[in-house]
C-alpha positions as CSV (number, residue, x, y, z in Angstrom):
1,M,108.8,-238.3,20.3
2,A,105.0,-236.6,20.5
3,K,106.8,-233.9,19.3
4,D,108.4,-235.2,16.6
5,L,104.9,-236.4,15.1
6,V,103.1,-233.0,15.8
7,R,106.1,-231.9,13.5
8,I,105.7,-234.4,10.5
9,R,102.1,-234.4,10.4
10,K,102.5,-230.4,9.6
11,Q,105.3,-231.0,7.0
12,Q,103.3,-233.5,5.2
13,T,100.9,-230.9,5.3
14,K,102.8,-228.6,4.3
15,F,103.8,-231.1,1.5
16,L,100.3,-231.3,0.4
17,N,99.8,-227.5,0.3
18,L,103.0,-227.1,-1.9
19,T,102.2,-230.6,-3.8
20,A,98.6,-228.8,-4.9
21,Q,99.8,-225.5,-5.8
22,L,102.6,-226.7,-7.9
23,R,100.1,-228.3,-9.8
24,A,97.8,-225.4,-9.5
25,I,100.5,-223.8,-11.2
26,S,101.1,-226.4,-13.9
27,L,97.4,-226.2,-15.2
28,T,98.5,-221.9,-15.0
29,M,100.9,-222.5,-17.7
30,T,99.6,-224.8,-19.5
31,T,96.5,-222.7,-20.4
32,V,98.8,-219.6,-21.1
33,Q,100.4,-221.9,-23.6
34,S,97.3,-223.0,-25.2
35,I,96.3,-219.5,-26.0
36,N,99.3,-218.1,-27.1
37,T,99.2,-220.9,-29.8
38,M,96.0,-220.1,-30.4
39,S,96.8,-216.3,-30.6
40,E,99.6,-217.4,-33.3
41,S,97.2,-219.6,-35.0
42,I,94.5,-216.4,-35.3
43,K,97.5,-214.1,-36.7
44,K,98.2,-216.8,-39.5
45,V,94.6,-217.0,-40.4
46,S,93.9,-213.3,-40.7
47,K,97.1,-212.8,-42.5
48,A,95.5,-215.6,-44.7
49,M,92.4,-214.2,-45.1
50,T,93.5,-210.9,-45.5
51,K,95.4,-212.0,-48.9
52,L,92.7,-213.8,-50.2
53,N,90.6,-210.8,-49.8
54,A,92.3,-209.0,-52.1
55,Q,92.7,-211.8,-54.3
56,I,88.8,-211.9,-54.9
57,K,87.4,-209.7,-56.5
58,L,83.2,-209.4,-55.3
59,P,81.8,-207.9,-58.5
60,E,83.4,-210.8,-60.8
61,L,82.3,-213.4,-58.1
62,Q,78.6,-211.8,-57.3
63,K,78.7,-211.8,-61.8
64,A,79.4,-215.6,-62.2
65,I,76.5,-216.1,-59.2
66,Q,74.4,-214.9,-61.0
67,N,75.3,-216.0,-64.3
68,F,75.3,-219.5,-62.5
69,I,71.6,-218.6,-60.9
70,K,70.4,-217.9,-64.3
71,E,71.6,-220.7,-66.5
72,N,70.3,-223.3,-63.5
73,E,66.9,-221.6,-64.1
74,K,67.1,-222.1,-67.7
75,M,67.9,-225.9,-67.4
76,E,64.7,-226.3,-64.8
77,M,62.6,-225.0,-66.8
78,K,63.9,-227.3,-69.7
79,Q,64.0,-230.1,-67.4
80,E,60.3,-228.8,-66.6
81,V,59.3,-228.8,-70.7
82,M,60.8,-232.4,-71.2
83,Q,58.9,-233.9,-68.4
84,D,55.9,-232.5,-69.6
85,A,56.4,-233.8,-73.0
86,M,57.1,-237.1,-71.2
87,E,54.1,-237.5,-69.0
88,D,52.6,-236.3,-72.3
89,V,53.5,-238.8,-74.2
90,F,53.2,-241.7,-71.6
91,D,49.7,-240.2,-70.8
92,D,48.8,-240.5,-74.6
93,V,49.4,-243.9,-74.9
94,E,48.0,-244.7,-71.3
95,D,44.7,-243.0,-73.0
96,E,45.1,-245.4,-75.8
97,E,45.5,-248.6,-73.7
98,E,42.1,-247.2,-71.4
99,S,40.0,-246.4,-74.2
100,E,40.9,-249.6,-76.0
101,Q,40.5,-251.4,-73.0
102,I,37.1,-249.9,-72.3
103,V,35.8,-250.2,-76.1
104,N,36.8,-254.1,-76.2
105,Q,34.4,-254.2,-72.6
106,V,31.8,-253.0,-74.2
107,L,31.8,-255.3,-77.2
108,D,32.0,-258.5,-74.6
109,E,29.0,-257.0,-72.9
110,L,27.5,-256.9,-76.1
111,Q,28.9,-259.9,-76.9
112,I,30.2,-258.3,-80.3
113,S,33.9,-259.8,-81.6
114,L,35.2,-257.1,-82.9
115,D,37.0,-259.8,-85.4
116,Q,33.7,-260.8,-87.0
117,Q,32.7,-257.9,-88.1
118,L,36.4,-256.5,-90.0
119,V,36.1,-260.2,-91.6
120,D,34.0,-258.3,-94.2
121,A,36.7,-255.8,-94.8
122,P,39.6,-256.7,-97.6
123,G,42.4,-256.7,-95.5
124,Q,40.9,-259.1,-92.9
125,K,39.9,-261.3,-95.8
126,A,43.3,-262.0,-96.9
127,K,44.8,-261.8,-93.3
128,K,42.2,-264.6,-92.8
129,D,43.0,-266.9,-95.7
130,E,46.6,-266.9,-94.8
131,V,45.9,-268.1,-91.5
132,K,43.7,-270.6,-92.7
133,A,46.2,-271.5,-95.4
134,K,49.3,-272.1,-92.4
135,D,46.5,-274.0,-90.1
136,R,46.1,-276.3,-93.4
137,D,50.2,-276.3,-94.1
138,K,50.7,-277.0,-90.2
139,E,48.0,-279.8,-90.1
140,L,49.3,-281.6,-93.3
141,E,53.0,-281.1,-91.4
142,D,52.1,-282.8,-88.5
143,R,50.3,-285.9,-90.3
144,M,53.8,-285.9,-92.1
145,G,55.4,-286.0,-88.8
146,N,53.1,-289.0,-87.4
147,L,53.8,-291.5,-90.5
């Protein structure tokens, strides 16, 4: 019985070694199959690249790229000119507002009203008369509404 036990343990060890070797062989076969698939794919890609290379004419492609770069630079220059023009326009508006604000501030400091100075101007008298007439009309309407 002891001999049988020793023999069974040896067979178990041999069986485990055989299983390990079979798994290693299986892994090797899977690796070989993957390599084979990759090599076939690389062959197909190289054929496709060869066909594509034959269809593409390098001088025409370079000319198209140069035209694109040239047109892109033109567009950038136009954009810069437009942006500068827009900035100039908006800067002028801001400058006018700023100068008007400074003038008003100086006049306030001197306690001079621009409206008072312009009363003597012919256009201002007419406007002032119109404002007075409108005020009178509004006052009369308010009185009529109260009745």
